Structures are given as C-alpha cells and as structure tokens.
LOFI-585974 format. One record per residue: residue in one letter; x, y, z of N, C-alpha, C in turn. Coordinates in steps of 0.2 Angstrom, whole numbers, plus 5000, padded with zeros to 4 digits. Layout:
aXYZXYZXYZ...
END
This chain:
m500449945000500050005000500450065000n500350114996500650174996500550215002r501150225006501150255012500850325012a500850365006500550425006499750425007y499450365007498750365008498650345015l499150325019498950305026498650365030p498850425030498550475034497850485032g497650485026496950485024496550425026a496850365026496550305029496450315036a496850335040496850345047496250395049f496250455045495650505045495050475044v494950435039494250395038494050345043t494550315046494450265051494250295057c494550355059494350385065493650415064g493450435058492750465057492250405058a492450345055491950295055491850265062v492350265066492350245073491950295077w492150355077491850415081491150425079g490950405073490250415070489750385074t490050325078489550285082489650305089t490050355091490150365098489650405101f489350455098488850495101488250455103l488050405098487550355100487750315105a488350285105488550235111488550275118i488850335118488850375124488050385127r487650405122486950415124486650345127v486750295123486450225125486750205132g487450215133487750205139487450245145n487350305144487150355149486450335152e486050285148485450265150485450215156s486050185157486150135162486650145167v487150185165487750195170487850275170p487950305176488050375177488550395172a488450455169488850475164489650485165l489850515171490550525172490850465175w490450425178490750365181490850315175a490450315170490550275164491150305160c491250365160491850395157492450375160t492450375167493050355171493250285170l492750235170492850165168493150155161r492850195157493150185150493850205150l494050265153494750285153495250235157i494950205162495350155166495550095162l495050075158495150015154495550025148a495550085145495950105140496650115142a496750145148497450155151497750095152v497450045155497749975156497949945149i497449945144497649915138498249945135l498250015134498750055131499450045135s499450045142500050035145500349965144v499949915144500149845143500449845136f500149875131500449875124501149915124v501249965128501850005128502349955131v502249925137502749885140502849825136t502349785133502549725129502849735123s502749795120503049815113503749845114r503849855121504549895123504649965120q504049995119504050065117504250105123n504550165122504750215127504150255129w504150265136503650315138503850385137p503350425136503550495134503950525140k504450565139504850595144505050675142g505150715147505350785145504750825142e504950855136504450895133503950855130a504050795128503550745125503050725131l503250715137502850705142502350755144t502650815144502250875145501750885140a501950875134501450885128500850825129a501050765131500550715132500150725138c500350755143499950775149499450825147w499650875143499150935141498650905137y498850855132498450825128497950785131g498150745136497650705140497250745145f497450795148497050845152496450875148l496650905142496150935138495650885135e495950835132495550785128495050745133f495450715138495050665142494850685149g495250735151495050765158494550825157v494450855152493950905151493450895146g493750885139493250885134492850825134l493050765136492650705136492150705141p492350715147491850715152491250775151l491450825148490950875146490450855141l490750815136490350785131489850725134y490150685139489750635142489150665146w489350725150488850755154488250785150g488550815145488050855140487550805137e487750745135487350705131486850665136r486850685142486250655147485650695145v485650755143485150795142485050825134v485550815130485550835123485550775119p485050775114485050715109485650715105s485850655103486550635100486550675094g486050685090486050725084486250795085l485950825090486050895091486750905094a487050855098487650855101488150855095a488050815090488450815084488550885080v487950915080487950985077488451035081l488351035088488751075092489451055091y489650995091490350975090490650995084a490251005079490451025072490851085072v490851125077491151185077491951175078c492151115079492851095081493351125076p493251125069493751145064493851225065i493251255067493351335068493651345074t493551315080493851325086494651305085a494751255081495451235080495851285077m495551315072495951365068496051435073i495551445077495651505081496251485086g496251425089496751405094497451405090a497451375084498151375081498351445080k497951495078498151565077498351595083a498051575089498151605095498851585098l499051515096499651485099500251505094g500051535088500651555084500851495080m500451445079500651385075500451385068e499951425066499751425059499451495058h499551525052499251585050498551575047w498151625047497451615045497451585037n497051545036496951515029496151525028a496051575024495351595022495051545019r495351505014494951455011494751395016k495251375020495051325025494551355030l494551415032494051435037493351445033g493351465027492751455023492451385022a492951345021492751275021492451245027a492651265033492451245039491751275040f491551335039490851365039490451325035f490651315029490251275024490051205026a490551165029490451105031489951105037f490051155042489651165047488851175045a488851215040488151225037487851155035g488251115032488051045030487751005036v488151005041487950975047487250995050v487151065050486551095052485951065047i486051065041485551035036485350965038i485850925040485750855042485250855048f485450895053485050885059484650955061w484350975056483951045057483351035062r483050965061482550955066482750955073e483250925075483550925081483750995084v483951035079484151105081483551145083l482951135079482351175080482051145087a482151085088481851055094482151085101g482751095100483151125106483251075111a483551095117483751055122483951095128s484251065134484451095140484951145138p484851215141485451265140486051235143a486051205149486651185152486951125148g486551085145486851035140487151065134y486851115131487151155126487851175128a487851215133488451245135489051195137s488851135140489351085141489651055135i489251045130489451015123489851065119l489551125119489951175115490651195119l490651195125491351205128491751145127a491551085127491951025125492151035118a491751065113491951075106492551125106c492551165111493051225111493751195114v493651155119494251125122494551075118a494151025116494450965113494950975107p494851025102495351045097495951065099m496051095106496651115108497151065110a496851005111497250945114497750925108p497550915102498050895097498550955095l498251015096498751065095499351065101m499151055107499651045112500150985111l499850935108500250875107500750885101q500450925096500850945090501450995092r501351035097501851075099502451045102g502350985104502950945107503250905102p503750875104504150825099503750765097q503850745091503450685089503650625094q503050585095503150535100502650475098s502750425101502250365100501550375102a501150365097500450375098500150335103i500350275104500150225110500350255117g501050275117501250305123500850375125s500750415120500450475122499750465124n499450415121498750405123498650365130a499150325131499250295138499250345144v499750395142499850445147499150495147g498950505142498350545141497750515145a497650455144497050425148497250425156l497850415158497950415165497850485168v498050535164497950605166497250625167g496850595162496050615162495650575168i495950515170495550485175495350525181p495850555185495750585191495150645190t495250685185494750735184494050705183c493950655179493250625178493050595185l493450555188493250525195493050575200i493450635200493250685205492650715203a492550735197491850765195491250715196s491450645195490850595196490650595204f491150605208490950605215490650675217a490950725214490650795215489850795213l489750765208489050765206488550705210g488850675214488450625218488250565214e488650545209488450485205488550425209s488250365208488350305210488950275207h489250225210489950195207489950125207g489350095206489350015205489649995198l489949935198490249905192489749885188p489849895181489349865176489249785177t488649765177488549695177488149665172t487849705168487449685162487749705156p487549665150487749685144487549765142n486949785144486849855142487249905146q487549885152487949925156488649925153a488949865152489649855150489749865143g489249845139489349845131489649915129p489249975130489550035128490150055131i490350035137490950055140491550015137l491449955135491949915132492049935125y491549945121491549975115491950035114l491750085118492050155118492750145120a492950105125493650105128494050075122i493850015119494249985114494250015108m493750025105493650055098493850125098s493550165102493750235102494350255106s494450245112494950265116495650235114v495650165112496250135110496350145103v495850115099496050115091495950185088a495450225089495350285085495750335088f495850345095496250395097497050375096g497150315096497850295094498050325087l497550305082497650335075497650405075f497250435079497150515079497850545082a498150515087498850535089499350525084w499350475080499750455075499750515069l499050525068498950575063499150645064v499250665071499550725073500250735071n500550675070501250685067501350695060h500750685056500750695049500350745046w499850765049499350825046499350885051k499150935049499050995053498450975057a498451005064497950985068497251025066t497351075063496751105060496351065055s496751025051496450985046496150925049i496450895054496250835058495550855061a495450925063494850945067494250935063f494350925056493750925052493450855053l493750815057493350755059492650775063g492650835066492150855069491450865065v491650875058491050875054490950815050i491450775049491350705046490950655051v491050665057490750615062489950615062p489650675061488950675061488650645055v489050645049488750605043488750535045i489350505048489350435049488850425054a488650465059488150455064487550445061v487350475056486750465052486650395050v487150375047487250305044487150255049a487550265055487550225060486850215063g486450275064485850275067485350235062t485450235056485050205051485150125051v485750105052485950035052485750005058f485950035064485849995070485250015074r484850065072484250085076483650095071g483750085065483250085060482950155060e483350205061483150275060483150295053k482650335051482650365044483050425043f483250435037483650495035483150555036a483350605039483050665039482950695032p482450735031482450775025483050815024g483350815018483950855017484550825019a484550765022485150735025485650715019p485450685014485950675008486250735006i485850795005486150855003486650885008g486450875015486950905020487550865020a487550795019488150755019488550775013a488250795007488650815001489050875003v488650925006488950985008489550975013v489450935018490050925022490650895019i490550845015491050815011491450865007a491050905003491350954999491751005003g491551025009491951065013492551035016v492550975018493150935020493650935014i493450915008493850915003494250975001a493851035001494051095000494651115005a494451095012494951115017495651075016l495551005015496150975014496550995007r496251015002496551034996496951104998s496651145002496951205004497651195007d497651145011498351125014498851105008a498651075003499051054998499251114994a498751154993498951214989499451264993t499451264999499951305003500551275005a500651205004501151165006501851185002
END
C-alpha cells in the first residue's frame, strides 16, 4: 500500500469509529451514570494501552514529550470527554453532533492564538460550509432544542477538545500508543472527582447493556481511534484533523439507520454532500499552501 494514503485512511477510520460514539455514549448513559462510565472507559483504555507499551517495549514519553502528552490527556480526556458525556444526558445525540461540528473553527482559532498556523481563508470558509451541511442534516434536532446547560457543556467540549491535538503537536513527535496511555491516565482523576462531586453511584457494570457501551468505547474509540488520531497528529495539521468534527455526524446518520432503524431526515443526503465538499476543500487548501 502506498504510504501516502495512510493518513487519509487513518482519518476515515477515526470518522467511521467516532460516528458511532455519540449514539454509544447516549445508550450507555441510560444505564450507567455518565461520568462514572467515562471513568471506567478511561481506566480500561489506560490498562490496555499501558500493557501494549510495555509488551512492545516502546518508550514512555519523557521531558517535553511527556508534558505535551499530559496537556493532551487533560484537555481531551480530563475536560472535553467528560463534558461531552455529561451533556449527552440531556441533549439528543444528533444535536450534540451539530454542536461538536464547530471543532474545525475552534481549532483554527486555537492554532492562530498559539502561533502555530496563519489564517487560511479557504480552510475557514470550508469549515463554515461543512458546518452548514451538518445543520442541514440535523435541522429538526436544532429546532427542537434542548437543555441550556447541556448545550453549554457540549459546546465547551467542542472548544476544548481541538486544543488537545494542538498541544500534542507542539511537542516532539512521539508514540501514539504512549501518548494516549499517558493521556488516559491523566484524564481519569478529573472524571472520577467530577463523578463524586455530582453524587453519582459507582457500581460496576454487570449487564450487557451496562458493560457493552463502556467496552466498545474503551476499545474502539479510546484505544483504536484515538491511537490513530495521535498518529495522525504527526502527519497532518491539527486544524485539518479537526474536520473529523463534521465527518462524524454524517457517519452517525448512517449508524443510526443501520443499528436503530432510524430514517434519514429530509435533506440529509444534501447535507452530507455539503459536508464532504467542505472537507475536501479544506484538505486541498493544505495541499495548495504546502
């Protein structure tokens, strides 16, 4: 396989996996308290990733790499992920996907603020264009509305999460497995403290409905997708990777149809086409400025 296609393949794989996560989190929240489920997911992921680091004899991050991995973990898993879990208790998964679709825009603002990238008018326009496509797909959920606190939680997550790969990219290149192992370990205390602060119960999952979403999200999302995501940080600009935020809702529509028999909303195919066009324009803008 031509290695030039590997970053694109990693991008598509992340989108395919994360397209199911909004639904999986929502389903899991029905049987396990949100932040406790998030904590258990991170604990399981941290164990799997740490075992892989040790058995494959990879080096743990040190020095500047460790600092970057810690910031990545704190922002992605210690702040962004629990905010998403908590918000999805009261916000429908489709509407959550719309709010999360601002990730490319917030990533570009963050990259500019950190002095990592200059403004790219074409990419910024593509981000707004793709966001409009997501709104077209989920316009009914947008009109239906939801809890203001839930709105704020998910929107804040969408502002914080894109900063995580930027912080990882500022450091030296490092193992995607090691950086995610550290990241998961850093995120666990924040989630656990928040869970206790909210008075959640802390029983261990004992039924398939309880354990299934946690296992799926830990293995497929935290280990596989986030592993590919961290690897991709070494190969693409973080502002381009952030366009996963608009790809994921398109996959989520397909997942809802396949796994729950949901019907496409009016305009969904048009919205999906708009999203894809926006993503292609954004990625081509990188090639044009390379």
